[in-house]
C-alpha positions as CSV (number, residue, x, y, z in Angstrom):
1,M,0.0,0.0,0.0
2,N,1.4,3.4,-1.0
3,A,2.0,5.9,1.7
4,M,0.1,9.2,1.5
5,P,2.2,12.0,0.1
6,R,3.2,14.6,2.6
7,Q,1.5,18.0,2.3
8,K,3.8,20.7,1.0
9,I,4.6,23.5,3.6
10,R,5.6,26.7,1.8
11,A,8.1,28.4,4.1
12,A,9.0,32.1,3.8
13,I,12.0,33.6,5.6
14,Y,11.6,37.0,7.4
15,T,14.7,38.9,8.5
16,R,15.1,42.2,10.3
17,K,17.8,44.5,11.6
18,S,17.1,47.5,13.7
19,R,19.9,49.7,12.5
20,E,21.3,50.5,9.1
21,E,24.9,50.2,10.1
22,G,26.6,47.3,8.2
23,L,23.8,46.8,5.7
24,E,26.2,48.0,2.9
25,Q,28.5,45.0,3.5
26,E,28.5,42.2,1.0
27,F,27.4,39.7,3.7
28,N,25.4,41.5,6.4
29,S,23.3,40.6,9.3
30,L,20.2,40.1,7.2
31,D,22.1,37.6,5.0
32,A,23.4,35.7,8.0
33,Q,19.8,35.4,9.3
34,H,18.6,34.3,5.9
35,E,21.3,31.7,5.6
36,A,20.5,30.2,9.0
37,C,16.8,30.1,8.2
38,A,17.4,28.5,4.8
39,A,19.5,25.8,6.4
40,Y,16.7,25.1,8.9
41,I,14.1,24.8,6.1
42,A,16.5,22.4,4.2
43,S,16.6,20.2,7.3
44,Q,12.8,20.0,7.3
45,R,12.6,19.0,3.7
46,H,11.6,15.4,4.7
47,E,8.6,17.0,6.4
48,G,7.5,18.5,3.1
49,W,8.9,22.0,3.7
50,K,9.5,24.1,0.6
51,H,11.7,27.2,0.6
52,L,9.9,30.1,-1.0
53,K,12.6,32.2,-2.9
54,A,11.0,35.6,-2.3
55,R,12.9,37.5,0.3
56,Y,11.3,39.6,3.1
57,D,14.1,41.7,4.5
58,D,13.6,44.8,6.7
59,G,16.8,46.7,7.3
60,G,17.0,49.6,9.6
61,V,13.5,49.2,11.0
62,S,12.6,48.8,14.7
63,G,10.7,45.7,15.9
64,G,8.5,48.0,18.0
65,T,6.3,48.8,15.0
66,M,4.4,46.6,12.5
67,N,4.7,49.3,9.8
68,R,7.6,47.6,8.0
69,P,7.6,47.2,4.2
70,A,8.8,43.6,4.0
71,L,6.6,42.5,6.9
72,I,3.5,44.1,5.3
73,R,4.3,42.4,2.0
74,L,4.8,39.0,3.8
75,L,1.5,39.3,5.7
76,E,-0.3,40.2,2.4
77,D,1.1,37.0,0.9
78,V,-0.1,35.1,4.0
79,D,-3.6,36.6,3.6
80,S,-3.5,35.5,-0.1
81,G,-2.7,31.9,1.0
82,L,0.8,31.9,-0.5
83,V,2.6,31.1,2.8
84,D,2.1,28.3,5.2
85,M,5.1,28.9,7.5
86,I,7.1,31.9,8.5
87,V,10.7,31.2,9.5
88,V,12.7,33.7,11.6
89,Y,16.1,33.6,13.2
90,K,14.7,34.8,16.6
91,I,11.2,35.7,17.7
92,D,12.1,39.3,18.3
93,R,13.0,39.7,14.6
94,L,9.3,39.3,14.0
95,T,8.1,41.7,16.7
96,R,9.2,43.0,20.1
97,S,5.7,44.1,21.2
98,L,3.5,41.6,23.1
99,A,0.3,43.3,21.9
100,D,1.5,43.2,18.3
101,F,2.5,39.5,18.7
102,A,-1.0,38.6,19.9
103,K,-2.6,40.3,16.9
104,L,-0.1,38.7,14.6
105,I,-0.8,35.2,15.9
106,D,-4.6,35.7,15.4
107,R,-4.0,36.8,11.9
108,L,-1.7,33.9,11.1
109,E,-4.1,31.3,12.6
110,A,-7.0,32.7,10.6
111,K,-5.1,31.8,7.4
112,G,-3.7,28.5,8.7
113,C,-0.1,29.9,8.8
114,S,2.4,29.2,11.6
115,F,5.9,30.5,12.4
116,V,9.1,29.0,13.8
117,S,12.3,30.4,15.3
118,V,15.4,28.5,14.2
119,T,17.3,29.4,17.5
120,Q,14.3,28.8,19.8
121,S,12.2,25.7,19.9
122,F,8.5,26.5,20.2
123,N,5.2,24.8,19.4
124,T,2.5,27.4,19.2
125,S,-0.2,24.7,19.0
126,T,0.2,24.0,22.7
127,S,-0.8,26.2,25.7
128,M,2.7,25.7,27.2
129,G,4.3,26.9,24.0
130,R,2.2,30.0,23.9
131,L,3.0,30.7,27.5
132,T,6.7,30.4,26.8
133,L,6.4,32.7,23.8
134,N,4.4,35.3,25.8
135,V,7.1,35.3,28.6
136,L,9.9,35.8,26.2
137,L,8.1,38.6,24.3
138,S,7.3,40.2,27.6
139,F,11.0,40.4,28.5
140,A,11.8,41.6,24.9
141,Q,9.2,44.5,25.3
142,F,10.5,45.2,28.8
143,E,14.1,45.5,27.5
144,R,13.0,47.8,24.7
145,E,11.1,50.1,27.1
146,V,14.0,50.2,29.6
147,T,16.4,51.1,26.8
148,A,14.2,53.9,25.7
149,E,13.9,55.2,29.3
150,R,17.7,55.1,29.7
151,I,18.2,57.1,26.5
152,R,15.6,59.7,27.6
153,D,17.3,60.0,31.0
154,K,20.7,60.4,29.4
155,I,19.4,63.2,27.1
156,A,17.7,65.0,29.9
157,A,20.9,64.8,32.1
158,S,23.0,66.0,29.2
159,K,20.7,69.0,28.6
160,K,20.9,70.0,32.3
161,K,24.7,70.2,31.8
162,G,24.2,72.5,28.9
163,M,25.1,70.0,26.2
164,W,23.3,70.2,22.9
165,M,21.6,66.9,22.0
166,G,20.5,67.7,18.5
167,G,17.3,68.9,16.9
168,R,16.2,72.3,15.6
169,V,18.6,75.0,16.8
170,P,16.8,77.8,18.6
171,W,16.8,81.2,16.8
172,G,19.7,83.3,18.2
173,Y,22.0,80.4,18.6
174,A,24.2,78.2,16.4
175,I,26.0,74.9,16.8
176,H,29.4,75.4,18.3
177,S,32.1,76.0,15.7
178,D,34.3,73.4,17.4
179,P,32.8,69.9,16.5
180,K,34.3,68.5,19.7
181,V,32.2,70.9,21.8
182,Q,28.7,69.6,22.3
183,S,27.0,72.9,23.0
184,L,25.5,76.0,21.3
185,E,27.0,79.4,20.9
186,V,25.3,82.8,20.4
187,H,24.6,83.7,16.8
188,S,25.4,87.4,16.9
189,E,23.1,88.5,14.0
190,H,20.1,86.4,15.0
191,A,20.5,87.1,18.7
192,E,19.7,90.7,18.1
193,D,16.2,89.6,16.9
194,I,15.6,87.8,20.2
195,R,16.8,90.8,22.3
196,Q,14.5,93.2,20.5
197,I,11.5,90.9,20.9
198,F,12.2,90.6,24.6
199,D,12.7,94.4,24.9
200,L,9.4,95.1,23.0
201,Y,7.6,92.6,25.2
202,E,8.8,94.3,28.4
203,E,7.5,97.6,26.9
204,L,4.1,96.4,25.8
205,E,3.5,93.5,28.3
206,C,1.0,92.1,25.8
207,L,1.5,89.2,23.4
208,S,-1.2,90.3,21.0
209,Q,0.3,93.8,20.5
210,L,3.7,92.2,20.2
211,K,2.4,90.0,17.4
212,Q,1.5,93.1,15.5
213,R,4.6,95.3,16.2
214,G,7.0,92.5,16.2
215,R,6.3,91.1,12.7
216,W,9.6,92.4,11.4
217,A,11.4,90.0,13.8
218,M,8.9,87.2,13.1
219,A,9.6,87.5,9.4
220,R,13.3,87.2,10.0
221,T,13.0,84.2,12.3
222,Q,10.6,82.5,9.8
223,L,8.4,81.2,12.7
224,Q,4.7,81.6,13.5
225,P,4.1,84.6,15.7
226,G,1.5,83.1,18.1
227,P,3.0,79.8,19.2
228,Y,6.6,81.1,18.8
229,L,6.1,84.0,21.2
230,Q,4.4,81.9,23.8
231,N,7.2,79.3,23.6
232,L,9.7,82.1,23.7
233,D,8.2,83.4,26.9
234,Q,8.3,79.9,28.5
235,S,11.7,78.7,27.1
236,N,14.2,77.7,29.8
237,L,17.0,78.3,27.3
238,Y,16.2,82.0,26.7
239,R,15.5,82.5,30.4
240,E,18.6,80.9,31.7
241,S,21.0,81.8,28.8
242,P,19.6,84.7,26.9
243,P,21.6,85.5,23.7
């Protein structure tokens, strides 16, 4: 009696790298992930796995968002019934958000698609496998949030020391001429606009009148009179270090 032929499992590889550094290399992190996943698919050939040649690579994209070009294209193919299995190097390559993971699992199950990590053994068909995945993703999300908090704290501490951390340079200042000095310096020409606006405000003591009489300065600064003047009045930079 002939054995029943195994059902083909069409496996697609998804790779992701958070930063763009190194992507220009001939063999980069995305290629390394893809090679490991391809080898795993080859080892499952006896189970009917078939490697889909289309590549789904997201380079320089955070795992904290689902708005990724390659992932969107992959999920569209899943919805179209073209993919039976998603293969990733690690689970956090797919997503770092527990909420996004739950939505993703529901979407895959609705289309009869599963996923596997080549470096972590999981079976999403069992309750214990789901629990393990949820615990791992909870730690991945925790790590991402702690890292973000650490970066915000570092930026805040650096600003308190007078260090410039990037962004739009306030009118009246310029980035220091010495690239080794991480601070701002007064822009002599633009600073005169700020001084005149402050002097006029002290004379009028009324923002609405200042908006009318100070349009000459507003035109030079190329900023909106209303919000700009209110922010100018509340700005710690102009209060503590007026140009």
